[in-house]
C-alpha positions as CSV (number, residue, x, y, z in Angstrom):
1,X,1.4,35.0,-96.7
2,X,4.4,32.9,-97.3
3,X,5.3,33.1,-93.6
4,X,1.8,32.4,-92.6
5,X,1.2,29.2,-94.8
6,X,3.9,27.0,-92.4
7,X,2.1,28.2,-89.5
8,X,-1.4,27.3,-90.7
9,X,0.1,23.7,-91.6
10,X,1.5,23.1,-88.6
11,X,-1.8,24.1,-86.9
12,X,-3.8,21.5,-89.0
13,X,-1.3,18.6,-88.3
14,X,-1.5,19.3,-84.6
15,X,-5.3,18.9,-84.9
16,X,-5.1,15.2,-85.5
17,X,-7.4,12.6,-83.5
18,X,-6.3,12.7,-79.7
19,X,-8.2,12.0,-76.6
20,X,-9.0,15.6,-75.2
21,X,-10.6,17.5,-72.2
22,X,-12.0,21.0,-72.3
23,X,-10.5,23.7,-70.1
24,X,-13.3,25.9,-69.1
25,X,-10.7,28.8,-69.3
26,X,-7.6,29.3,-71.0
27,X,-5.5,32.8,-71.0
28,X,-6.7,33.2,-74.7
29,X,-10.5,33.6,-73.2
30,X,-9.6,37.0,-71.2
31,X,-9.2,40.1,-73.2
32,X,-8.4,43.3,-71.7
33,X,-9.3,46.6,-73.3
34,X,-8.5,50.1,-71.9
35,X,-11.0,52.7,-72.6
36,X,-9.6,56.1,-71.4
37,X,-9.3,56.0,-67.7
38,X,-11.5,52.6,-67.4
39,X,-10.6,49.0,-68.2
40,X,-13.0,46.3,-69.6
41,X,-12.1,42.8,-68.6
42,X,-13.9,40.2,-70.8
43,X,-13.9,36.5,-69.8
44,X,-15.4,34.0,-72.7
45,X,-16.5,30.5,-72.0
46,X,-16.8,27.6,-74.2
47,X,-20.6,27.7,-73.5
48,X,-23.8,29.7,-72.5
49,X,-23.4,31.7,-69.4
50,X,-25.8,34.0,-67.4
51,X,-24.6,36.3,-64.5
52,X,-26.2,35.5,-61.1
53,X,-24.3,37.7,-58.5
54,X,-21.0,39.1,-57.5
55,X,-19.4,40.5,-54.4
56,X,-18.1,42.6,-52.8
57,X,-20.7,44.8,-54.7
58,X,-18.7,47.7,-55.7
59,X,-15.0,47.7,-54.6
60,X,-12.4,45.7,-53.2
61,X,-9.0,43.6,-53.8
62,X,-10.8,40.7,-55.4
63,X,-14.4,40.2,-57.0
64,X,-16.2,36.9,-56.8
65,X,-18.8,36.1,-59.6
66,X,-21.3,33.5,-59.5
67,X,-23.0,32.4,-62.8
68,X,-25.1,29.8,-64.3
69,X,-23.5,27.7,-67.1
70,X,-25.5,25.8,-69.7
71,X,-23.0,23.1,-70.9
72,X,-23.4,21.8,-74.5
73,X,-21.5,18.4,-74.5
74,X,-21.0,15.6,-71.5
75,X,-17.5,17.1,-71.7
76,X,-18.4,20.4,-70.8
77,X,-20.4,19.3,-67.8
78,X,-17.3,17.2,-66.5
79,X,-15.2,20.6,-66.9
80,X,-17.6,22.5,-64.8
81,X,-16.3,20.9,-61.8
82,X,-12.7,21.5,-62.1
83,X,-10.7,24.2,-60.7
84,X,-8.2,26.2,-62.3
85,X,-6.1,29.4,-62.0
86,X,-3.8,31.6,-64.1
87,X,-2.4,35.1,-64.6
88,X,-4.2,37.1,-67.3
89,X,-2.7,39.5,-69.9
90,X,-1.1,42.4,-68.4
91,X,-2.8,45.7,-67.8
92,X,-1.4,48.5,-65.5
93,X,-4.7,50.0,-65.3
94,X,-6.8,47.2,-64.3
95,X,-4.2,45.9,-61.8
96,X,-5.2,42.3,-62.6
97,X,-2.9,40.0,-60.7
98,X,-5.0,36.6,-61.2
99,X,-7.7,34.8,-62.5
100,X,-9.3,31.7,-60.8
101,X,-12.5,29.5,-61.9
102,X,-13.8,27.1,-59.4
103,X,-16.4,24.4,-60.1
104,X,-15.8,22.2,-57.4
105,X,-17.9,24.1,-55.0
106,X,-21.6,23.8,-53.7
107,X,-24.1,25.5,-56.0
108,X,-22.9,27.1,-59.1
109,X,-19.4,27.9,-60.4
110,X,-17.4,30.9,-59.3
111,X,-15.4,33.3,-61.3
112,X,-12.8,35.3,-59.0
113,X,-10.6,38.4,-60.0
114,X,-7.6,39.5,-57.8
115,X,-6.2,42.7,-57.9
116,X,-3.0,44.1,-56.8
117,X,-4.7,46.5,-54.8
118,X,-8.3,48.2,-54.2
119,X,-10.2,48.8,-57.3
120,X,-13.6,50.1,-58.0
121,X,-15.6,47.9,-60.7
122,X,-18.9,46.8,-61.8
123,X,-19.8,43.5,-63.5
124,X,-22.0,43.0,-66.4
125,X,-23.6,40.1,-68.7
126,X,-21.6,39.8,-72.0
127,X,-23.7,40.8,-74.7
128,X,-23.0,37.4,-76.7
129,X,-24.2,35.8,-73.5
130,X,-20.9,33.5,-73.4
131,X,-18.9,35.9,-71.5
132,X,-18.9,38.1,-68.3
133,X,-17.6,41.5,-68.1
134,X,-15.8,43.4,-65.4
135,X,-15.3,47.1,-65.8
136,X,-12.7,48.5,-63.6
137,X,-12.3,52.0,-62.7
138,X,-8.7,53.8,-63.0
139,X,-7.1,55.8,-60.4
140,X,-7.7,58.9,-62.5
141,X,-11.4,58.2,-63.6
142,X,-13.8,61.0,-62.7
143,X,-17.4,59.6,-62.3
144,X,-18.6,56.3,-63.3
145,X,-17.2,54.3,-66.4
146,X,-19.1,54.7,-69.4
147,X,-21.3,51.7,-70.7
148,X,-19.3,48.7,-72.6
149,X,-20.3,48.3,-76.1
150,X,-24.3,48.1,-76.5
151,X,-24.6,47.8,-72.5
152,X,-25.4,50.4,-69.9
153,X,-24.0,50.5,-66.6
154,X,-26.4,49.0,-63.8
155,X,-25.9,52.0,-61.8
156,X,-27.6,53.8,-64.5
157,X,-31.0,52.3,-63.6
158,X,-34.0,54.5,-62.5
159,X,-33.6,55.4,-59.1
160,X,-31.6,57.3,-56.4
161,X,-27.9,56.5,-56.7
162,X,-25.4,57.4,-53.9
163,X,-22.5,60.1,-54.9
164,X,-19.2,58.7,-55.9
165,X,-17.5,59.1,-52.4
166,X,-20.2,56.8,-51.0
167,X,-18.6,53.8,-52.7
168,X,-15.1,55.0,-52.9
169,X,-13.0,52.5,-50.5
170,X,-10.8,53.7,-48.1
171,X,-7.3,52.6,-49.6
172,X,-5.5,50.8,-46.9
173,X,-1.7,51.1,-46.7
174,X,0.3,48.5,-48.2
175,X,2.6,46.2,-46.1
176,X,6.1,47.4,-45.5
177,X,8.4,46.9,-48.5
178,X,12.3,46.7,-48.2
179,X,14.4,48.9,-50.3
180,X,16.0,46.0,-52.1
181,X,12.5,45.0,-53.2
182,X,12.0,48.8,-54.6
183,X,15.3,48.5,-56.5
184,X,14.4,45.3,-57.9
185,X,10.9,46.8,-59.2
186,X,12.5,49.9,-60.5
187,X,15.1,47.9,-62.2
188,X,12.2,45.4,-63.9
189,X,10.4,48.4,-65.1
190,X,13.7,50.0,-66.8
191,X,14.0,46.7,-68.6
192,X,10.6,46.9,-69.5
193,X,11.0,50.2,-71.0
194,X,14.0,49.1,-72.8
195,X,12.3,46.3,-74.7
196,X,9.0,48.6,-75.4
197,X,6.6,46.5,-72.8
198,X,5.2,49.7,-71.7
199,X,2.1,48.4,-70.3
200,X,4.2,46.3,-67.9
201,X,6.7,49.2,-67.2
202,X,3.6,51.5,-66.2
203,X,2.2,48.6,-63.9
204,X,5.6,48.3,-62.2
205,X,5.9,52.1,-61.7
206,X,2.5,52.2,-60.4
207,X,3.2,49.4,-57.7
208,X,6.5,51.8,-56.6
209,X,4.0,54.5,-56.2
210,X,1.4,52.4,-53.9
211,X,4.2,52.9,-51.0
212,X,4.7,55.9,-48.7
213,X,7.1,58.5,-50.0
214,X,10.6,57.4,-50.5
215,X,13.8,57.8,-52.6
216,X,12.4,56.4,-55.9
217,X,9.1,58.1,-55.6
218,X,9.8,61.2,-57.6
219,X,11.6,59.4,-60.6
220,X,8.9,56.7,-60.7
221,X,6.1,59.4,-60.8
222,X,8.0,60.9,-64.0
223,X,8.5,57.6,-65.4
224,X,5.2,56.5,-65.2
225,X,4.0,59.3,-67.1
226,X,6.3,58.6,-69.9
227,X,5.4,54.8,-70.0
228,X,1.7,55.8,-70.3
229,X,2.7,58.2,-73.1
230,X,4.8,55.8,-75.0
231,X,1.8,53.2,-74.6
232,X,-0.5,55.7,-76.5
233,X,-2.5,56.6,-73.0
234,X,-2.1,60.4,-73.7
235,X,-4.9,61.4,-71.3
236,X,-3.4,59.3,-68.5
237,X,0.2,60.9,-69.4
238,X,-0.9,64.4,-69.1
239,X,-2.6,63.6,-65.7
240,X,0.6,62.1,-64.5
241,X,2.9,64.9,-65.9
242,X,0.6,67.6,-64.4
243,X,0.5,65.3,-61.0
244,X,4.3,65.7,-61.1
245,X,4.7,69.2,-61.8
246,X,2.3,70.2,-58.7
247,X,4.5,68.1,-56.4
248,X,7.8,68.7,-57.8
249,X,7.8,72.1,-59.5
250,X,11.5,73.1,-59.4
251,X,14.6,71.5,-60.6
252,X,16.1,70.0,-64.0
253,X,13.5,67.1,-64.0
254,X,10.6,69.6,-63.7
255,X,11.9,71.3,-66.7
256,X,12.2,68.1,-68.9
257,X,8.7,66.9,-67.6
258,X,7.4,70.5,-68.6
259,X,8.7,70.0,-72.1
260,X,7.0,66.6,-72.8
261,X,3.8,67.9,-71.2
262,X,3.9,70.7,-73.7
263,X,4.8,68.3,-76.5
264,X,2.0,66.1,-75.5
265,X,-0.8,69.0,-75.4
266,X,0.4,69.9,-78.8
267,X,0.0,66.3,-80.2
268,X,-3.3,66.3,-78.6
269,X,-4.5,69.5,-80.1
270,X,-3.6,68.0,-83.9
271,X,-6.8,67.6,-86.2
272,X,-8.5,64.4,-85.7
273,X,-7.2,63.0,-89.1
274,X,-3.4,63.4,-88.3
275,X,-4.1,62.3,-84.8
276,X,-5.6,58.9,-86.1
277,X,-2.7,58.5,-88.3
278,X,-0.1,59.4,-85.6
279,X,-1.7,57.0,-83.2
280,X,-1.7,54.2,-85.3
281,X,0.3,51.4,-83.5
282,X,3.0,49.8,-85.3
283,X,2.8,45.9,-85.6
284,X,4.0,44.0,-82.8
285,X,4.1,40.4,-81.4
286,X,2.4,39.4,-78.1
287,X,3.1,35.7,-76.5
288,X,1.6,34.7,-73.4
289,X,0.7,31.4,-71.6
290,X,1.0,29.0,-69.0
291,X,2.9,25.9,-68.2
292,X,1.8,23.6,-65.3
293,X,2.4,20.3,-63.8
294,X,-0.1,18.8,-61.3
295,X,-0.3,15.6,-59.3
296,X,-3.6,14.1,-58.4
297,X,-4.3,11.3,-55.9
298,X,-7.7,10.0,-55.1
299,X,-8.2,7.1,-52.4
300,X,-11.6,5.7,-51.9
301,X,-12.4,3.3,-48.9
302,X,-16.3,2.2,-49.7
303,X,-15.6,0.2,-46.5
304,X,-12.6,0.7,-44.3
305,X,-12.3,-3.4,-44.2
306,X,-11.9,-3.3,-48.0
307,X,-8.7,-2.7,-49.9
308,X,-8.9,1.3,-51.4
309,X,-9.8,2.2,-54.9
310,X,-6.9,4.5,-56.0
311,X,-6.4,6.7,-58.6
312,X,-2.8,8.5,-59.4
313,X,-2.1,10.9,-62.2
314,X,0.2,13.4,-63.0
315,X,-0.8,16.1,-65.6
316,X,1.4,18.0,-67.8
317,X,-0.2,21.1,-69.2
318,X,0.7,23.9,-72.0
319,X,-1.1,26.9,-73.1
320,X,0.1,29.8,-75.1
321,X,-1.2,32.4,-77.3
322,X,1.0,34.2,-80.1
323,X,-0.2,36.9,-81.5
324,X,0.8,39.3,-84.2
325,X,-1.2,42.5,-84.4
326,X,-1.1,45.8,-86.8
327,X,-3.7,48.3,-87.6
328,X,-4.6,46.0,-90.6
329,X,-4.5,42.7,-89.4
330,X,-4.5,40.4,-86.3
331,X,-3.0,37.0,-86.3
332,X,-3.2,34.5,-83.5
333,X,-2.0,31.0,-83.0
334,X,-3.4,29.2,-80.1
335,X,-2.5,26.0,-78.3
336,X,-3.9,24.3,-75.5
337,X,-2.9,20.7,-74.6
338,X,-1.4,18.4,-72.0
339,X,-0.1,14.9,-71.4
340,X,-1.2,12.8,-68.5
341,X,0.5,9.9,-66.8
342,X,-2.1,7.3,-65.2
343,X,0.0,5.8,-62.7
344,X,-2.8,3.3,-61.5
345,X,-3.6,2.1,-65.1
346,X,0.1,2.3,-66.3
347,X,-1.2,4.6,-69.4
348,X,-0.2,7.7,-70.8
349,X,-2.8,10.1,-72.6
350,X,-2.3,12.8,-75.0
351,X,-4.6,15.7,-74.6
352,X,-5.3,18.1,-77.5
353,X,-7.9,20.9,-76.5
354,X,-7.3,23.7,-78.7
355,X,-4.9,24.3,-81.6
356,X,-6.0,26.8,-84.2
357,X,-4.9,29.6,-86.4
358,X,-6.9,32.8,-86.5
359,X,-6.8,35.6,-89.0
360,X,-8.4,38.8,-89.3
361,X,-8.5,41.4,-91.9
362,X,-9.7,44.6,-90.5
363,X,-9.8,46.7,-93.8
364,X,-11.8,44.0,-95.7
365,X,-13.9,42.6,-92.6
366,X,-12.6,39.0,-93.3
367,X,-11.9,36.7,-90.7
368,X,-11.0,32.9,-90.4
369,X,-10.1,30.4,-87.6
370,X,-8.8,27.1,-89.0
371,X,-7.8,24.0,-86.5
372,X,-9.0,22.4,-83.5
373,X,-11.7,25.0,-81.7
374,X,-14.7,25.0,-79.5
375,X,-18.0,26.4,-80.5
376,X,-21.2,26.6,-79.0
377,X,-23.0,28.8,-81.5
378,X,-24.4,28.4,-85.3
379,X,-25.5,24.7,-84.3
380,X,-22.2,23.4,-83.6
381,X,-22.1,21.0,-80.6
382,X,-18.6,21.7,-78.9
383,X,-15.5,20.8,-80.3
384,X,-14.4,20.0,-83.9
385,X,-11.3,20.2,-86.3
386,X,-12.4,22.4,-88.9
387,X,-12.7,26.2,-90.4
388,X,-15.0,29.2,-89.7
389,X,-15.0,31.8,-92.4
390,X,-16.8,35.1,-91.7
391,X,-17.4,38.2,-93.7
392,X,-18.6,41.6,-92.2
393,X,-21.1,42.5,-95.1
394,X,-22.3,45.7,-93.6
395,X,-22.0,46.9,-89.8
396,X,-25.0,45.0,-88.6
397,X,-24.7,41.8,-90.9
398,X,-22.0,39.4,-90.6
399,X,-22.1,35.9,-92.4
400,X,-20.4,32.8,-91.3
401,X,-19.5,29.5,-93.2
402,X,-18.6,26.5,-91.2
403,X,-17.0,23.2,-92.1
404,X,-15.4,20.5,-89.7
405,X,-14.9,17.2,-88.1
406,X,-16.9,16.8,-84.8
407,X,-15.6,14.8,-81.6
408,X,-17.4,11.5,-81.5
409,X,-19.4,12.2,-78.4
410,X,-19.4,8.5,-77.3
411,X,-15.8,7.4,-78.4
412,X,-14.4,10.8,-77.4
413,X,-12.1,11.3,-80.4
414,X,-12.2,13.1,-83.8
415,X,-13.0,10.9,-86.8
416,X,-13.2,12.0,-90.6
417,X,-16.2,9.7,-90.8
418,X,-18.5,12.6,-89.5
419,X,-18.5,15.9,-90.9
420,X,-20.9,19.1,-91.1
421,X,-21.1,22.4,-92.7
422,X,-23.3,25.3,-92.0
423,X,-24.5,29.1,-92.8
424,X,-25.2,31.4,-90.1
425,X,-26.0,35.4,-90.0
426,X,-24.9,37.7,-86.9
427,X,-27.5,40.2,-86.7
428,X,-26.9,43.5,-84.7
429,X,-26.5,45.6,-82.7
430,X,-29.9,47.1,-83.0
431,X,-31.3,49.9,-80.8
432,X,-28.1,49.8,-78.8
433,X,-29.5,46.4,-77.3
434,X,-30.5,43.9,-79.5
435,X,-28.2,40.9,-81.2
436,X,-29.6,37.9,-83.2
437,X,-28.2,35.0,-84.8
438,X,-29.9,32.5,-87.3
439,X,-28.2,29.4,-88.5
440,X,-28.9,26.1,-90.6
441,X,-26.5,23.2,-90.4
442,X,-26.1,19.6,-91.6
443,X,-24.2,16.6,-90.4
444,X,-23.3,13.4,-92.0
445,X,-21.8,10.1,-90.6
446,X,-20.5,7.6,-93.0
447,X,-22.3,9.4,-95.7
448,X,-25.6,9.1,-93.7
449,X,-27.5,12.0,-92.4
450,X,-26.8,12.5,-88.6
451,X,-28.6,15.9,-87.8
452,X,-30.1,18.6,-89.9
453,X,-31.1,21.7,-87.9
454,X,-31.9,25.2,-87.9
455,X,-32.0,27.6,-85.0
456,X,-31.8,31.1,-83.9
457,X,-30.6,33.1,-80.7
458,X,-32.2,36.4,-79.5
459,X,-29.8,38.7,-77.0
460,X,-30.9,41.6,-75.3
461,X,-28.6,43.3,-72.6
462,X,-28.7,47.2,-71.2
463,X,-27.0,46.6,-68.1
464,X,-30.1,46.6,-66.1
465,X,-32.0,43.9,-67.8
466,X,-30.8,40.9,-69.8
467,X,-32.8,38.4,-72.0
468,X,-31.6,35.3,-73.9
469,X,-33.3,32.9,-75.9
470,X,-32.0,29.9,-78.0
471,X,-33.8,27.6,-80.1
472,X,-32.5,24.6,-82.1
473,X,-34.7,22.6,-84.0
474,X,-34.1,19.2,-86.2
475,X,-36.0,19.4,-89.5
476,X,-35.1,15.6,-90.3
477,X,-36.6,14.4,-87.0
478,X,-39.2,17.1,-86.8
479,X,-38.0,17.3,-83.2
480,X,-37.1,20.3,-80.9
481,X,-33.3,19.7,-80.0
482,X,-32.9,22.6,-77.3
483,X,-34.9,25.5,-76.0
484,X,-32.9,27.8,-73.7
485,X,-34.4,30.9,-72.1
486,X,-32.8,33.2,-69.6
487,X,-33.9,36.8,-68.0
488,X,-32.1,38.6,-65.3
489,X,-33.0,42.1,-63.8
490,X,-30.7,44.4,-61.6
491,X,-32.8,46.9,-59.4
492,X,-31.5,50.1,-58.3
493,X,-30.8,48.7,-55.0
494,X,-28.3,46.2,-56.3
495,X,-30.9,43.3,-55.8
496,X,-30.8,40.6,-58.7
497,X,-33.4,38.5,-60.0
498,X,-32.7,35.7,-62.6
499,X,-34.9,33.0,-64.3
500,X,-33.5,30.3,-66.4
501,X,-35.4,27.3,-68.3
502,X,-33.6,24.7,-70.2
503,X,-34.9,22.2,-72.3
504,X,-32.9,19.7,-74.6
505,X,-32.5,16.5,-75.9
506,X,-30.2,14.1,-73.7
507,X,-27.8,13.5,-75.6
508,X,-28.3,15.5,-78.6
509,X,-30.5,14.0,-81.0
510,X,-28.3,12.4,-83.9
511,X,-28.5,9.4,-85.9
512,X,-25.3,8.1,-84.0
513,X,-27.1,7.8,-81.0
514,X,-28.4,4.4,-82.3
515,X,-25.0,2.9,-81.8
516,X,-25.7,3.5,-78.0
517,X,-25.8,0.0,-76.3
518,X,-24.9,-2.0,-79.7
519,X,-21.7,-4.2,-80.4
520,X,-21.5,-2.3,-83.8
521,X,-19.2,0.8,-83.8
522,X,-20.4,2.4,-87.1
523,X,-23.6,3.2,-88.8
524,X,-23.0,0.9,-92.1
525,X,-22.7,-2.0,-89.8
526,X,-25.8,-1.4,-87.8
527,X,-27.5,-1.0,-91.6
528,X,-26.4,-4.4,-92.5
529,X,-29.1,-5.7,-90.3
530,X,-31.8,-2.9,-90.2
531,X,-33.3,-0.3,-92.5
532,X,-32.6,3.5,-92.2
533,X,-35.8,3.9,-90.8
534,X,-35.4,1.6,-88.2
535,X,-32.0,2.8,-87.3
536,X,-33.4,6.4,-86.6
537,X,-36.2,5.0,-84.6
538,X,-33.3,3.5,-82.2
539,X,-31.7,6.8,-82.3
540,X,-34.8,8.5,-80.7
541,X,-35.3,5.5,-78.2
542,X,-31.8,6.2,-77.2
543,X,-32.6,9.9,-76.3
544,X,-34.3,11.4,-73.2
545,X,-35.5,15.0,-72.9
546,X,-34.3,16.8,-69.8
547,X,-35.8,20.2,-68.3
548,X,-34.8,22.5,-65.6
549,X,-36.2,25.7,-64.2
550,X,-34.0,27.9,-61.9
551,X,-35.0,31.0,-60.0
552,X,-32.5,32.9,-58.2
553,X,-32.2,36.1,-56.4
554,X,-29.4,38.0,-54.3
555,X,-29.8,41.3,-51.9
556,X,-27.1,43.4,-50.6
557,X,-27.8,43.9,-46.9
558,X,-24.6,46.2,-46.6
559,X,-21.5,47.0,-48.2
560,X,-20.1,43.8,-46.5
561,X,-22.9,41.1,-46.6
562,X,-24.9,39.7,-49.3
563,X,-27.9,37.5,-49.0
564,X,-28.5,35.0,-52.0
565,X,-31.0,32.0,-52.7
566,X,-31.8,30.0,-55.7
567,X,-34.3,27.2,-56.5
568,X,-34.0,24.6,-59.2
569,X,-36.6,22.1,-60.5
570,X,-35.5,19.5,-63.1
571,X,-36.5,16.2,-64.4
572,X,-35.1,13.8,-67.1
573,X,-37.7,11.8,-69.3
574,X,-37.3,8.0,-69.6
575,X,-35.7,6.1,-72.7
576,X,-37.6,3.3,-74.5
577,X,-36.3,-0.4,-74.4
578,X,-35.4,-1.6,-77.8
579,X,-33.0,-3.6,-79.8
580,X,-31.7,-5.4,-76.6
581,X,-31.0,-2.1,-74.9
582,X,-33.2,-1.6,-71.6
583,X,-35.3,1.2,-71.0
584,X,-33.7,4.0,-68.5
585,X,-36.4,5.2,-66.1
586,X,-37.4,8.9,-65.7
587,X,-36.1,10.7,-62.8
588,X,-39.2,12.3,-61.7
589,X,-39.0,15.9,-60.6
590,X,-36.1,16.7,-58.5
591,X,-35.6,19.7,-56.3
592,X,-32.4,21.7,-55.3
593,X,-32.5,24.9,-53.2
594,X,-29.3,27.0,-51.9
595,X,-29.3,29.9,-49.7
596,X,-26.0,31.8,-49.3
597,X,-24.7,34.4,-46.6
598,X,-21.9,36.4,-48.0
599,X,-19.2,38.6,-46.3
600,X,-16.4,40.2,-47.7
601,X,-13.4,42.1,-45.4
602,X,-14.6,40.8,-42.4
603,X,-11.4,39.5,-40.9
604,X,-8.8,41.4,-43.1
605,X,-9.1,43.4,-46.3
606,X,-9.7,41.0,-49.3
607,X,-11.3,38.2,-47.4
608,X,-14.5,36.4,-48.4
609,X,-16.5,34.2,-46.4
610,X,-19.6,32.3,-47.5
611,X,-22.0,30.2,-45.0
612,X,-24.6,28.2,-46.9
613,X,-27.6,26.1,-46.3
614,X,-28.8,23.7,-48.8
615,X,-31.7,21.1,-49.4
616,X,-32.0,18.5,-52.3
617,X,-34.2,15.7,-53.3
618,X,-33.6,13.5,-56.2
619,X,-36.0,10.8,-55.7
620,X,-33.2,8.6,-54.3
621,X,-31.4,10.6,-52.1
622,X,-32.7,13.5,-49.7
623,X,-29.9,15.7,-48.6
624,X,-29.9,18.6,-45.9
625,X,-26.3,20.3,-45.8
626,X,-24.3,23.4,-44.3
627,X,-21.1,24.7,-45.8
628,X,-18.4,27.2,-44.9
629,X,-16.4,28.5,-47.5
630,X,-13.6,31.2,-46.4
631,X,-10.9,32.7,-48.8
632,X,-8.1,34.5,-46.6
633,X,-5.3,36.4,-47.8
634,X,-2.5,35.6,-45.5
635,X,0.1,38.0,-47.3
636,X,0.4,39.5,-50.7
637,X,1.4,36.4,-52.5
638,X,-0.3,33.5,-50.1
639,X,-3.8,32.9,-49.7
640,X,-5.7,29.9,-47.8
641,X,-9.1,28.5,-48.7
642,X,-10.4,26.4,-45.9
643,X,-13.9,24.8,-46.6
644,X,-16.4,22.6,-44.4
645,X,-19.3,20.7,-45.6
646,X,-21.7,18.5,-43.5
647,X,-24.5,16.8,-45.0
648,X,-27.2,14.5,-43.8
649,X,-28.5,12.2,-46.4
650,X,-31.8,9.9,-46.4
651,X,-32.0,6.8,-48.9
652,X,-35.4,5.9,-48.3
653,X,-35.4,2.9,-50.9
654,X,-32.2,1.6,-49.1
655,X,-33.6,2.2,-45.6
656,X,-30.2,3.9,-45.1
657,X,-29.3,7.3,-43.4
658,X,-25.6,9.0,-43.6
659,X,-23.8,11.8,-42.2
660,X,-21.3,13.1,-44.5
661,X,-18.2,15.2,-43.1
662,X,-16.2,17.1,-46.0
663,X,-13.5,19.2,-44.7
664,X,-10.9,20.4,-47.2
665,X,-8.1,23.1,-47.5
666,X,-6.8,24.7,-50.8
667,X,-3.7,27.2,-50.7
668,X,-1.5,28.8,-53.0
669,X,1.8,30.9,-52.9
670,X,3.4,33.1,-55.3
671,X,7.0,31.8,-55.1
672,X,8.1,34.2,-57.8
673,X,6.4,37.2,-60.2
674,X,5.5,34.3,-62.7
675,X,5.3,31.2,-60.6
676,X,2.9,29.9,-58.1
677,X,2.6,26.9,-56.1
678,X,-0.8,25.4,-55.3
679,X,-2.2,22.6,-53.0
680,X,-5.6,21.2,-52.7
681,X,-6.5,18.2,-50.2
682,X,-9.5,16.9,-48.4
683,X,-11.3,14.0,-46.9
684,X,-15.0,12.9,-47.2
685,X,-15.8,10.9,-44.2
686,X,-19.1,8.8,-43.6
687,X,-19.1,7.5,-40.0
688,X,-20.7,4.8,-38.3
689,X,-23.4,6.0,-36.0
690,X,-25.4,3.6,-33.4
691,X,-28.1,6.1,-33.7
692,X,-29.1,5.7,-37.3
693,X,-30.7,3.1,-39.0
694,X,-28.9,-0.2,-39.5
695,X,-26.7,-1.3,-42.3
696,X,-24.8,1.9,-42.1
697,X,-21.0,1.5,-42.8
698,X,-18.1,3.7,-42.6
699,X,-16.5,5.1,-45.8
700,X,-13.9,7.5,-46.5
701,X,-12.3,9.2,-49.5
702,X,-8.9,11.1,-49.6
703,X,-7.8,13.4,-52.3
704,X,-5.0,15.7,-53.1
705,X,-3.7,17.9,-55.7
706,X,-0.5,19.6,-55.7
707,X,1.6,21.2,-58.2
708,X,2.9,24.6,-60.0
709,X,2.3,26.9,-62.6
710,X,4.6,29.1,-64.3
711,X,2.9,32.0,-66.2
712,X,5.0,33.7,-69.1
């Protein structure tokens, strides 16, 4: 405990007030679990998400997943439109090379996983509805991978299913490799074995065996079995040893492998009690993360005859996780932050997104998280500095206690004048499918009641159907703060249908909302001239209600083509004029329609092409658009992503029409196994057209992002 205390204090000190911007994903949000010959990849988000579709449908060198996000705070909404990629934790079975999040695309965000070689997979809704789950089939797997936790595979839905050979991809030959590169891979694998990084060693030996037989094939086959055995993957090690003996039955090496196989079979025949004790992993420490630097440049020419509006920024970011694991406990230190140099404004900003200490006592069912963290459950509205304590009373019941200082949603900083405390219960899993959460939370600002709410969540996932419901009710205002409902269905033909309804106060109803539009920066200052009842009325006047309903569906036309469409209807109510603050008018109903034709491996193995049509009407602007998005791998380490968008916009109130052309190009290049260069740039051009209504002016926007990232 004496060693943990300095780390704990350091984490709390790091969580001092600072301007911060949420990153949608960090390496700590990705967990990889090997379940026999299959791998479960779980990607967690800081807000609720629902799975919509993925492609290719069953196999490939990448899988691109589209999902619906329900941001909790204004910062979440801004973060949705970012773009980020990184190398996740290593796994030899998963062969996962990179993970990419794209929010800067038409429609809804994408999550893309890139593999080092073709894999078979399926995608599921995370049972917490704040994660997506990708199940990857290992080379030695026979049949389909089993369900993940309480979920069942979509392929197990009633109805005919193709035999396994119908979906097994033909494995293309990898590009030629030089002897020098093979020597380098063998050396890296040997070093990994020496430092007991057996997962990495197995991944490297697997890569060596991807190529046609060469001088290192036999040695790599033997050492792959040894790496899997020492990593605790006894079933996989047995398969590797047996494969080796079939290929190379004679010689000294074969005798050595037979001895290992015999010892392995003896160990696997040990009674369960002894086996569990023998397989207990010794304590070990892991560290992984990302260091990156990116330069952002944006030039806006509202009129080509005017001076441009320029934004110029250098962002330096560091994300890392230090983890100590043992059979009894799991300790983690997580940091995510950055430093921005804003050249156009001549100012610097430090961003501290997350900085917390995590502790789990497996034996007693206790866990704690202390520091700056993000939470969208238990009534917490985003990021805060504080503590979450949890205790597993019995397997289906866990109690959580929370205390913290939330980020000020208007001043964008953490302040000790506002704090919350709450209790919640996690209930489940029941009937292998149902999970529930109930909570009560109270928040005070300057000693004045800011928010007092009760709420509940219900979640159902069986791999074919998914249901999610969330309600948050403020008992002090007697107002419904949030109502969220989502449902999804995957048919045996792999056709998907999804529906979501989202109603919430905008912004979330708190007494602090009364400060919007006022000169005072605190509730006590406002209370000098107004009663508390009047201040609470002002808070309600500043708060609107937003509603949206979305229907979405996808249908696979073939193994290479998929068709998708979605319709969203939304509205935001007006706010009231009071205390010198003007009313904000209601938006009226707004309509958004998107259709997509998606193709995979059309030009080369691993490419993805998306052709889309869209229509939107917001009451102010009516838009008809077409877009093309191509992800094309040139080599194993070099990808390009050209995009083209063409919109026709009508502005009836301004008697103005526009044609907007937006070409862009993103590319990334793997310079070393741990270093990647990235470039993203484009232009948005609104030309003058004599065929359109008068008062049309030419405008142009340029943007570029260039930088690098180092994974460790």
